[in-house]
C-alpha positions as a Python dict, from the first residue, in 0.01 Angstrom:
ca = {
    (1, 'M'): (0, 0, 0),
    (2, 'H'): (364, 98, -49),
    (3, 'N'): (481, 451, -110),
    (4, 'R'): (649, 454, -451),
    (5, 'A'): (941, 663, -322),
    (6, 'E'): (1023, 382, -74),
    (7, 'L'): (1059, 143, -368),
    (8, 'W'): (1306, 375, -540),
    (9, 'H'): (1667, 256, -581),
    (10, 'S'): (1956, 502, -581),
    (11, 'S'): (2093, 368, -912),
    (12, 'E'): (1799, 510, -1109),
    (13, 'P'): (1620, 847, -1102),
    (14, 'L'): (1265, 894, -979),
    (15, 'L'): (1063, 1052, -1262),
    (16, 'L'): (728, 1219, -1194),
    (17, 'R'): (500, 1379, -1454),
    (18, 'R'): (193, 1602, -1446),
    (19, 'I'): (-2, 1627, -1770),
    (20, 'R'): (-315, 1843, -1788),
    (21, 'P'): (-412, 1897, -2155),
    (22, 'K'): (-691, 2147, -2081),
    (23, 'Q'): (-438, 2379, -1915),
    (24, 'N'): (-172, 2302, -2180),
    (25, 'E'): (48, 2175, -1900),
    (26, 'R'): (304, 1896, -1948),
    (27, 'R'): (563, 1899, -1671),
    (28, 'F'): (825, 1665, -1530),
    (29, 'Y'): (1016, 1642, -1203),
    (30, 'A'): (1313, 1404, -1176),
    (31, 'M'): (1525, 1331, -868),
    (32, 'S'): (1822, 1108, -794),
    (33, 'V'): (2075, 1059, -515),
    (34, 'T'): (2437, 1036, -621),
    (35, 'E'): (2790, 1128, -516),
    (36, 'D'): (2989, 1415, -659),
    (37, 'L'): (3357, 1393, -757),
    (38, 'F'): (3463, 1457, -398),
    (39, 'G'): (3245, 1182, -248),
    (40, 'K'): (2975, 1410, -106),
    (41, 'T'): (2613, 1290, -125),
    (42, 'V'): (2396, 1499, -355),
    (43, 'L'): (2023, 1504, -429),
    (44, 'V'): (1998, 1610, -794),
    (45, 'R'): (1665, 1761, -900),
    (46, 'N'): (1555, 1842, -1256),
    (47, 'W'): (1220, 1998, -1345),
    (48, 'G'): (1047, 2177, -1627),
    (49, 'R'): (822, 2137, -1928),
    (50, 'I'): (835, 1798, -2100),
    (51, 'G'): (1048, 1829, -2413),
    (52, 'T'): (1286, 2088, -2268),
    (53, 'G'): (1605, 2057, -2066),
    (54, 'G'): (1436, 2225, -1772),
    (55, 'R'): (1621, 2349, -1467),
    (56, 'Q'): (1857, 2165, -1234),
    (57, 'R'): (1943, 2196, -866),
    (58, 'F'): (2196, 2017, -644),
    (59, 'D'): (2123, 1974, -271),
    (60, 'Y'): (2414, 1844, -61),
    (61, 'H'): (2341, 1615, 236),
    (62, 'K'): (2554, 1466, 512),
    (63, 'D'): (2481, 1106, 405),
    (64, 'E'): (2268, 894, 173),
    (65, 'A'): (1996, 839, 435),
    (66, 'A'): (1940, 1215, 469),
    (67, 'A'): (1931, 1258, 92),
    (68, 'R'): (1683, 972, 52),
    (69, 'A'): (1461, 1120, 326),
    (70, 'S'): (1464, 1453, 143),
    (71, 'L'): (1380, 1277, -185),
    (72, 'E'): (1085, 1095, -25),
    (73, 'K'): (954, 1419, 129),
    (74, 'L'): (977, 1604, -204),
    (75, 'A'): (813, 1312, -389),
    (76, 'A'): (520, 1320, -145),
    (77, 'Q'): (480, 1696, -198),
    (78, 'K'): (483, 1656, -575),
    (79, 'R'): (227, 1374, -563),
    (80, 'R'): (-6, 1593, -357),
    (81, 'R'): (25, 1850, -637),
    (82, 'G'): (-84, 1599, -900),
    (83, 'Y'): (243, 1447, -1022),
    (84, 'V'): (240, 1070, -1089),
}
């Protein structure tokens, strides 16, 4: 079986959600690899409660391969925590 992060393409964000109605929890975690205005590779992460703007973080990497490896590692961590 393929890991879903391996099937991800850099032109679209990876969106994960965790919905647990009994705990009143509806969360999202989105990640994408892109370039900034200066050509540096950036892993952009957004997270928060579904329906809000959430928070955003930018992680700079030396190249796209490093950023994709970081994305895959984070996606695996989030899936272990119940995100799909």
